[in-house]
N, C-alpha and C positions, 0 to 999 in steps of 0.2 A: 287219356288221363285214369290214374289209378283210384280205385273206391276210395282211398285214405287223403287223396289228394283234393279229390272232388268232395269229400265231408267237409275238409278243412277251407276250402274255398267258398262252401255255403255257410258254414258257421261264421267265417269274416265278413261276410256279405252281411250278415244278420246282425251282427256287431255293428258295423258301419251304420247300418239304418236306425239302428235303437239309439247309438249315440247322438247321430244326427238328430233326432227327436228329442232326445233329453239336453241337447245342446241351446236348441230353440227355446225350450221352456226355461232354463236358467238364464238365458240371456234376457226374456221377457220378464222373469224376475227381479233381475238384478237392474233393470232398467229404470229410470226417473219415469214415473208414472202419473200423468195428470188424471186424477180420479173423477174430478169434474168433465171432462171430454166425453162426448158422446160415441158410443161404439160405432163402427160402420157397418155397414149391413152384408157385409162379405165374410164376417165370420162364421164359425161352423154351425151346422146343425144337428140335432139330436136323432135325426133321421139318416143320419149318415153312418157308414159301415160302423164296426167295432174299433173299439179304441187298439192302437197300436202296441202297447205296454199294459198288462194287467197282472193283479195281485192274485196269485195262488192260493189257495188256502191249505196247501202242504206247508207241514211246520218243520222249523229247523230244531234238530233234538237238542243241541246246546242250548240255544234259547228257550225251548220248551221247557228242558230240566231247570235252568234259572226261575222261569216264570212258577213254575211249579213249587219248588223250594223256598218262593217269594209268599205263595199263598200259605204254605205250611206254617211259615214263621209267623204271618200274621192270623193264624188261625182262620183262616178263610175257606178250607177245602170243604167244610161242611156246608157252607152257603152256597158252593160249586155243585156239591153233589144234589142238593134240595132244590138247585135250578133258581137260585135267589141271587146268583151274581154269574157275571158272564165279562170276560175280558177278550182282548185282541192286543198285541204288542207287534210291533214291526219296526225293525231295524232298517231305516232308509237311508243310511249313512252312504253307500252305495245304492243307488235306486236300482241299477240294473241288475243286483243281486240281493234283494231284500232278504230279512231273515224275519219269519213269522212264528210266532206262538199264541195259544189261544185256548180259551176252555169256552164251552157254551156258545159257542160263537156265531150258531144259526139260530140260536134261542131268540124268539122275539119277544121284545118287552115293549110296555109303555114308556117312551121316552122323553115325554113332557116337552119341553123346549129344545131340546137336542136336534129334532127333525127341522129346525127353523134353517139350518144347512140347506135342505132341500129347495126350499122357496129361494134361497140365494141364488142355485144355480137354474132354478126356473126361471128367475128374473133376468139372467145374464143371457139364457137360451132365448128369450123372449125379445131382448134385446138385440139378438146377434139376428134375429127374423125379421127386425125392424118394425115391432110392434110394441116397443117400449122406450122410452128415452132414458138413456143411462145418464142423467142429468146431476148437477149437484145435489139439487133435492131429493132425487132418489137414491142417489150415493148415501147422502146423510141419513135418510130412513133405514137404508140396509145397514149402515154401521149401528143404529139405535137398536135394531133388532138383533143383531148377532152381538156386539161388545154388550149391551146393558140388557139384553134380552127383552127389549119391550114388546110386550102383546100387543099392544095399540100398533107399533110398527110392523109387525108381522101381520095381522090381519089385514091393515092396509094394504102390504106388498101382496098377500096372497089375493086378494080384491083383483089388484091390477094382472097379476099373474094367471088366475083361474084355476080352479081346483083341478078341473078336468085337462088342462092343459100341465099341469104341473104332474099328474100321473101318467100321462103320456110320456113325459121326459123320463122319469123313474122307471117306468117300464120298456123303454125304448131299446131297440137292439144293440144300439151303440154303447149306453150305459147299463142297463140291468142291474141298476142299483136298488129295485125291487125286484126278485125273481123268485116265481113259485117254487123253481126247483131247488132253490137255496133257503126254502122256508120263509120267504118275504124279505125284509130291507127296510131300507128308509120308505117312510110314507108320511105324508100329512093330509089328512082328510076335511078337515075342519078349520076355521079361522080361530085363533086364540082368544075365542070371546065366549061368552055364554051362547046356547044356543045347541041345538041338535047336529051332528055329523053330517055332513052332505056327500062324502064319499069316503066310509071307511075302508080297510084294507081286505082286499078278498079272502086272505086266509085266516086272518086271526081278529077281525072285526073292531081293529084299533083306529082311532083316528088319528094318533101322534105316535108312529112305532118307528124299531129300529133293531137291527141285529148289530152286533160288535163288529163282524166281518164287514158287513156292506158299508159300514162308516169307515171303517178303516180304508175300504177301496174307496171310498169317498174321497178320503184324504190322500190317498197314493195317486190317483187321476188328477188331484188339485197339484200336488208337487211334482208331479212330471209333466204339466202344461197339457193336460188332455181333457179339463172341464171345458168344454166350449171352443177355447184356443188358447195357447199359450200367453197371450195378452191378456184376456179374461181371467184365466187361472191365477196369474198374478194380482189381477185386481181385485179377486175375491179373497187370496190369500191375505194382503193388506186390510182388507174389509175384518178378516178374521184375527187380525193382531190387536193388540193393547188391550185386553179383556179388563171391564169395568168391574166386574164382580169377582173378588177375592176369596174362593173357596174351594173345597175340593181339591182338584189337580193344583190351580194355583196357589194355593195356600200350603200344599204339601211340598212344593218346590220353591217358592219365594225366599224361606228362610235358608234355604241349603243352598240353593245358585241362584242370587238375587239376580245375576245378570242373564239368566235362561230368557230364550223368547219362547211364547207359547202364542200358537194360532189356533183358535179353541172354542167351542161351543158345548156349554152344559146346559143342564135341566134339571128342577126339582117339582115333583107334585106327590104332595102326602107320603107315601112310602116310597116312590120312584126317585132314585136319584141315579142320573146319567153325567159322564162327563167324557170329553174326546178333545185331542189335541194333535198338533206337530210341535214336538219338543225340538229346541235347538240349543246346545251349547257345550263348550270345548270339545270340538270338532266333530260332535255325533250328532244326529238326526233320527228322530224317530216318531211313531204314529202310536198313541195310546189311547185307549177305548173301553170304557166299562159302565156296564149297566145293572143296575141292582134294583130288587123289591124288597126292601128291609128299612124299617126306622132309622137303622143306624148306617144307612148306604152312605149317607155323606161323610161320616168319620171313614169308612172302610174305603174311600176312594182319596181321602185327604192321606192315609197311611199308604195306601197302595202303589200310590205314583213313585213315591220313593223306591219302592223295592224294584219296580218295573225299570225306573232309569238304572240302578244297580245292575239289573239284568242285561241291559244294552250296553252298557260298559264292560261289563264281564265278557258279553257276546263279541266285543270289538278285540279285546284281548285274546279270545280262543281263536277268531280269525287272523290275527296277526300272527299267533304261533303257527298255525295251519299254513299259511303263506310261507313262513320261513323254512319249516319243515317239509313241506310238500315237493317232491321231485320235480323238476322241469319236465314236461311232457314234450 
């Protein structure tokens, strides 16, 4: 076999393997799921090997250019330069070939309630290990934690999951959602209640922290069925749908695209404003994450999501044109 033939065979094999993984995930998401049914103990474990598909930080130049134009038009480049705003945008309309654009994506912020998504993952991991019943009561508590951002529900669920256990999940070799090589990431070190933090993050001493890139990775792993298992990922995504709080990203999109679907978690505390979502409408699907440290952050994020949406659709047109004009290989 020639070297070119061998390379082609290897590439084809990798494509088949990746397509199989994504098909399993998509089938699980599309299936009718009984959210009150207990998860079997045979689900995956965070101690397993690394995920098969992962999001790389390398940016797509066309999408990056669109993001930077958006920030200029909204007069937010100063906030970016001063470290008061971070954004990650990922076009996952084709999840095998995601397009990434981002600014300050590895800067750690206090993220308020956004890291409650980490508690969601920890709960499903603990259920997979047979140490937490994923029954109707716990599902409802998770929905209150995510959709309504209930601090009572979050603190209760964190107590069931365990702060140390959650830290081990986030730092595990499988997920690396908190990675010292990437300046941190998702972190929950205390209940969402008064009192001292029990386990602040090792690099920045934050109780509830995040970087936009690691939050984007969380959503990418969720969408590709790699958080715990395809079935668990589908359940988590369902829990993240139908947001009850209509501000920031939700407010910015609902007047423009009322039929858009958002699977989302936001956060607010003093000057800290955060939002994150998988957004689906009109044939496109993307991940948007923004973190800010400014009293105007809530309005920034409400305005920003429209520009991010436009950037994704412009990216789709660019990719379609490229696919037409690119010669066959």
